[in-house]
C-alpha positions in Angstrom: 170.7 55.5 91.6 170.1 57.7 94.0 167.0 58.0 96.0 166.9 61.6 96.7 165.0 63.3 94.1 166.3 67.0 95.4 169.0 68.1 98.2 169.6 71.8 98.7 172.1 72.4 101.1 172.3 76.2 102.7 170.7 77.6 99.4 170.1 81.8 99.9 169.0 84.3 97.4 169.8 87.9 97.5 168.1 90.2 95.7 168.7 94.4 95.1 165.9 96.7 96.1 165.1 99.7 93.8 165.8 100.2 89.8 167.6 98.0 87.6 170.8 99.7 86.8 173.8 99.4 84.4 171.4 99.2 81.4 173.3 99.8 77.9 171.0 102.3 76.9 170.9 105.9 78.6 170.3 109.1 77.8 171.7 112.1 79.0 169.2 113.1 81.3 168.8 109.4 82.6 172.9 110.1 83.5 171.8 113.3 85.2 169.1 112.1 87.8 171.1 109.0 88.3 174.0 110.9 89.5 171.3 112.8 91.7 169.7 110.5 93.2 173.4 108.0 93.9 174.2 111.6 96.1 170.7 110.8 98.0 171.4 107.3 98.2 174.6 107.9 100.0 173.1 110.4 101.9 170.3 107.6 102.9 172.8 105.1 103.1 174.2 106.8 106.8 170.8 106.7 107.9 170.1 103.2 107.0 172.9 101.8 108.3 173.4 98.2 109.8 174.2 99.7 112.9 171.5 101.5 113.4 169.1 98.7 113.1 167.3 99.6 109.5 167.6 97.9 106.2 171.7 97.9 105.1 172.8 100.6 102.7 173.0 98.9 100.0 169.3 98.3 99.3 169.5 94.6 99.5 167.9 92.0 101.0 167.4 88.2 101.1 164.5 86.2 100.0 165.8 83.0 100.8 168.6 82.3 103.8 170.2 78.9 104.4 167.8 77.0 103.3 168.8 72.8 103.5 166.4 69.6 102.9 166.0 66.9 100.9 163.1 65.4 99.2 162.9 61.6 98.5 161.8 60.3 94.7 157.7 59.6 94.8 157.3 62.5 97.5 154.8 64.8 97.0 155.1 67.9 99.2 153.9 70.9 99.7 155.6 74.3 100.3 153.7 76.4 102.0 153.8 80.1 104.0 153.0 83.6 104.4 153.4 85.8 101.2 157.0 87.2 100.2 158.3 84.2 102.2 160.5 82.6 99.7 158.2 80.1 97.9 158.8 81.3 94.2 162.0 82.7 94.4 162.8 78.4 95.8 161.0 76.8 93.1 162.5 79.2 90.5 166.0 78.1 91.3 164.9 74.6 91.5 163.3 75.0 87.8 167.0 76.9 87.4 165.2 79.5 86.3 167.2 81.6 88.6 170.4 81.1 89.7 171.0 81.0 94.0 173.7 83.3 95.3 174.7 81.0 97.8 174.3 77.1 98.2 173.7 75.0 96.0 170.3 72.3 94.6 170.8 69.3 92.9 168.2 67.9 90.9 168.5 64.4 89.8 165.7 64.0 87.2 163.9 66.1 84.6 161.7 68.8 85.8 158.6 69.9 84.8 157.3 73.6 85.9 154.5 75.6 85.8 155.2 78.7 88.0 153.4 81.2 86.3 150.4 81.4 83.4 152.4 79.9 80.1 155.6 79.6 81.9 157.6 78.0 79.4 155.6 79.0 76.2 156.5 81.2 73.1 153.8 83.7 72.6 153.8 83.8 68.4 153.5 80.0 68.4 150.4 78.1 68.1 149.5 75.9 71.1 150.8 72.6 68.9 153.7 74.0 68.5 154.0 75.0 72.2 153.3 70.8 73.0 156.2 69.9 70.7 158.1 72.9 72.2 158.2 72.1 75.7 158.6 68.3 75.3 161.6 68.7 73.3 163.3 71.0 76.4 162.3 68.0 78.0 164.1 65.7 76.5 161.2 63.6 75.0 161.4 61.9 71.5 158.9 63.5 68.8 157.2 59.8 69.3 156.3 60.4 72.7 155.0 63.5 72.1 152.6 62.3 69.4 151.5 59.7 71.7 150.3 61.9 74.6 149.5 64.6 72.0 145.5 64.0 72.0 145.7 63.4 75.7 147.0 66.6 76.4 144.9 68.2 73.7 141.9 67.0 75.3 142.5 67.7 79.0 143.2 71.4 77.8 139.8 71.8 76.3 141.5 74.2 74.2 140.8 71.7 70.5 139.1 74.6 68.4 142.3 77.3 69.3 144.8 74.2 69.1 146.7 76.1 65.8 146.2 79.5 67.2 149.4 81.3 68.6 149.0 81.1 71.8 149.4 85.2 72.6 145.5 85.8 71.5 144.4 82.7 74.3 143.1 83.7 77.1 144.3 83.5 81.0 142.3 79.9 81.3 143.0 78.6 78.2 146.7 79.6 78.8 146.8 78.3 82.2 144.8 75.1 81.1 147.2 74.1 78.0 150.2 75.0 80.0 149.3 72.5 83.0 148.2 70.1 80.7 151.6 69.5 79.0 153.4 70.2 82.3 151.2 67.3 83.3 151.2 64.6 80.6 154.5 64.4 79.1 155.8 62.2 82.5 158.4 64.6 84.2 160.6 63.1 86.6 159.7 66.2 89.2 156.7 68.0 88.6 156.7 71.3 90.0 153.3 73.6 90.5 153.0 77.4 92.0 150.0 79.1 93.2 148.9 79.1 89.2 146.0 77.0 89.8 144.3 80.5 91.5 143.7 81.5 88.0 141.4 79.0 86.9 137.3 78.0 87.9 136.3 75.5 90.7 136.0 72.6 88.1 139.4 73.2 86.7 141.3 73.4 89.9 139.4 69.6 90.9 141.0 68.6 87.7 144.5 69.6 88.3 144.4 68.4 91.4 143.3 64.9 90.1 145.9 64.8 87.7 148.5 65.5 90.3 147.5 62.9 92.6 147.7 60.2 89.3 151.1 62.1 88.7 151.7 61.3 92.6 150.7 57.7 92.4 153.0 56.8 89.1 155.9 57.6 91.9 156.6 61.2 90.7 157.9 63.8 92.7 155.7 66.5 93.0 156.2 70.0 94.6 153.2 72.0 95.2 152.6 76.1 96.2 149.3 76.8 97.4 147.8 79.3 99.5 144.4 76.6 99.6 145.2 74.3 102.7 143.0 72.2 102.0 144.7 71.6 98.5 147.4 70.9 99.8 146.6 68.5 103.0 144.4 66.6 100.0 147.6 66.3 98.0 150.8 66.4 99.8 152.1 63.5 102.6 154.7 66.1 104.0 155.5 70.1 103.9 158.2 72.7 104.1 157.2 75.8 106.3 158.8 78.6 105.1 158.9 82.2 107.2 161.0 85.0 106.0 163.0 82.8 103.4 164.1 80.4 106.1 163.1 76.9 106.3 160.1 77.1 110.2 159.6 73.4 110.0 159.7 69.9 107.6 157.6 67.1 108.4 154.5 65.2 108.0 151.9 67.9 106.6 149.5 68.1 109.2 151.9 69.3 111.6 153.4 71.5 109.0 149.8 72.7 108.0 149.5 73.4 112.1 153.0 74.9 112.0 151.9 77.6 109.3 148.9 78.5 110.2 149.9 78.9 114.5 152.7 81.4 113.0 149.8 83.6 110.7 147.6 83.4 114.0 148.6 84.7 116.8 145.5 83.1 118.7 145.8 79.6 118.0 149.6 79.8 119.9 149.8 78.1 123.0 150.6 81.4 124.3 146.9 82.2 124.4 146.4 80.0 127.1 147.8 80.0 130.1 148.5 76.5 130.9 147.8 73.3 129.5 143.8 72.9 128.6 143.4 76.2 130.6 142.3 80.1 129.0 142.3 83.2 130.8 139.4 85.3 129.2 139.9 87.9 130.6 142.9 89.1 129.0 142.5 87.2 125.8 143.0 88.6 122.4 140.2 86.9 120.5 137.8 88.7 122.5 135.4 90.5 120.0 135.6 93.8 119.6 132.5 95.8 121.4 131.8 93.0 123.7 131.8 93.3 127.6 134.3 90.9 129.0 131.8 88.8 131.3 133.5 85.5 130.4 136.6 84.8 132.7 138.1 81.3 131.7 137.9 78.3 129.9 139.2 75.2 130.5 139.1 71.9 129.1 138.6 68.4 131.5 139.4 64.7 130.5 136.7 62.1 131.5 136.3 60.7 134.7 138.4 62.0 138.1 139.9 63.6 139.4 139.4 66.6 137.5 142.5 67.2 135.6 143.0 69.8 133.0 144.0 68.1 129.7 145.0 70.2 126.1 145.0 66.1 124.7 142.1 63.8 124.2 141.9 60.7 122.1 139.4 60.3 119.4 135.6 59.2 121.1 137.2 60.4 124.2 134.5 62.3 126.6 135.6 66.2 126.6 134.0 68.5 129.3 134.7 72.2 129.0 134.0 74.5 131.5 133.4 77.8 131.6 133.6 80.6 133.9 131.4 83.7 133.9 130.4 86.8 136.2 127.1 88.2 134.9 127.9 91.7 136.3 124.0 92.3 136.8 123.1 91.6 133.2 120.4 88.4 133.0 122.3 85.5 131.1 120.2 82.4 130.1 122.5 81.6 126.5 125.4 80.4 126.4 127.4 78.1 123.1 130.8 76.7 122.7 132.4 75.9 119.1 134.7 73.9 117.5 137.2 74.9 114.7 139.9 73.8 112.6 142.9 75.9 113.0 141.9 77.6 109.5 138.9 78.6 110.6 136.6 76.2 109.5 133.6 75.1 111.8 133.5 71.8 113.0 130.3 71.4 115.1 128.5 73.9 117.4 126.5 72.7 120.6 124.4 75.5 122.9 122.1 75.5 125.4 119.7 76.7 123.0 120.2 73.6 121.1 120.1 70.9 124.1 116.9 69.6 126.1 116.5 71.0 129.8 117.0 74.6 129.3 119.3 76.3 131.7 117.3 79.3 132.5 118.6 82.3 133.6 122.3 81.7 135.2 123.4 82.8 138.6 124.8 85.9 138.5 128.0 84.3 138.9 129.3 80.9 137.9 130.7 78.3 135.9 128.8 76.3 133.2 129.9 72.7 132.1 129.0 71.5 129.0 130.1 67.3 128.2 130.4 66.1 124.7 130.3 62.7 125.2 132.6 60.1 122.5 133.6 63.4 120.8 134.1 61.7 117.5 137.0 63.8 116.0 139.5 62.6 113.6 143.5 63.3 114.7 144.2 67.1 114.5 144.4 70.4 116.5 140.9 72.2 117.2 140.5 75.3 118.3 137.3 76.2 120.7 135.2 79.3 120.6 132.3 80.6 123.5 130.1 83.2 123.6 127.2 84.2 126.4 124.1 86.2 126.1 120.6 86.2 126.2 118.2 84.0 124.0 115.2 86.4 123.2 115.9 88.6 121.8 119.2 86.7 120.3 121.6 88.8 121.7 125.7 87.9 122.1 126.6 90.0 125.1 130.4 88.8 125.3 132.5 86.3 122.7 135.9 85.2 122.7 137.5 83.3 119.1 140.3 81.2 119.2 139.9 80.9 123.1 141.6 77.6 124.0 143.4 75.5 121.7 143.7 71.7 121.7 144.7 68.3 120.2 142.9 65.0 119.7 145.3 62.3 118.9 144.3 58.9 117.3 142.2 56.4 119.1 141.3 53.1 118.7 137.6 54.9 117.8 136.3 52.0 114.9 137.8 48.9 117.1 139.9 48.1 114.2 143.5 50.1 115.1 142.8 51.9 111.9 143.4 55.6 112.6 141.9 58.2 110.9 143.6 61.3 110.2 142.6 65.2 109.6 142.9 64.8 105.9 140.0 62.5 106.0 137.8 64.4 107.1 137.2 66.1 110.9 134.5 63.3 112.2 134.8 59.6 112.6 131.7 58.1 112.1 131.4 54.2 112.3 129.8 52.3 109.9 128.3 48.7 109.2 129.0 46.8 105.9 127.6 43.5 105.0 127.5 41.9 101.5 123.4 41.6 100.3 123.5 38.3 98.4 120.7 38.1 95.7 119.3 41.5 96.6 116.4 42.9 94.5 115.1 45.3 92.3 115.4 48.8 94.2 111.7 50.8 94.0 111.8 54.8 94.0 109.8 55.9 97.0 107.7 59.1 96.9 109.4 61.9 98.4 
């Protein structure tokens, strides 16, 4: 048996923009208004011709264009991209809901899809009847559906309404039952779109746990979500789509970095003048209304000679140098923060948080901030820098996404083990031992 679960080759899907035409039931008014509309379309077609660089005259667009990739059996893949990137169209083709315009998509194995709330359910049937209907569609014998029935109902938490037609369900009830059916009937390939956003936080966590369980059993999972943390937690590899094309295919950490860089121009390498250096006077991340006192930000490695770096290893010293020009303004406070690419704050340091205040800064100069043994997990990060006055507390200049840098795996633990960003942002050493014959614990007073 082939180890390939999904093979997509030069896949394309074209849609027509505008109203649906060719209806069997057209009134005289529809016909007359359609004739008038066609004359306008033809006139616009001259203006919107490809030669004029606008939309094609036939009013079509490609939701997917020349998409190719393979997914192996047991692989857990995140499909990520901006809105209208083609993610849902791709999943509909893989689920055999939509036919491709060009190319092919080979599916090896049974597929269970959850693309929208209630997809695959018949509104007039009860929850019980829909469970058996979906199982039959997947080709499962009735005895197997009966064996899993109680587990499905328990997970969905709709026991009281299992014999009620699903048209009377709330969207949350619909979603819980639909996901329970899709995940528990043991398809070889599970496809889940953004529908988890409908559920509450507790149900989302429950669904992610179930998908992890499905993945551990060697099933293939395709997961689309804008919740990047959930994608990183669940998936091993990622496919990034942009404007209907594959922008990246590979490790999920690199895929997330590619996606975030594509949606946020501040974190691309173009925001820096070179590796480890950013010209802040021309930086697009400057806070609106701020005075341009911050001139540059540099990242240096440990020791000498002083060399600019855009890469560090976990546990290495990091030295940031901030060049400023006060322009006659009294400055006595500066801070630097490190964020993940998705904007999550990892840590904050500053003169107001450190012993030995620097006092009033000279009118023009360079501030050096050393972070000893920086215990960041492998991944991409961005620095935020600000300068101002401590009392009353006021930031006079601030630059977001000032400098991007990468942390690579180092032997921080002394064991050769690597800590990846999906396991947390910080590497923390720990001590473990077996305590034989430990006595009873006493509850201390708070």
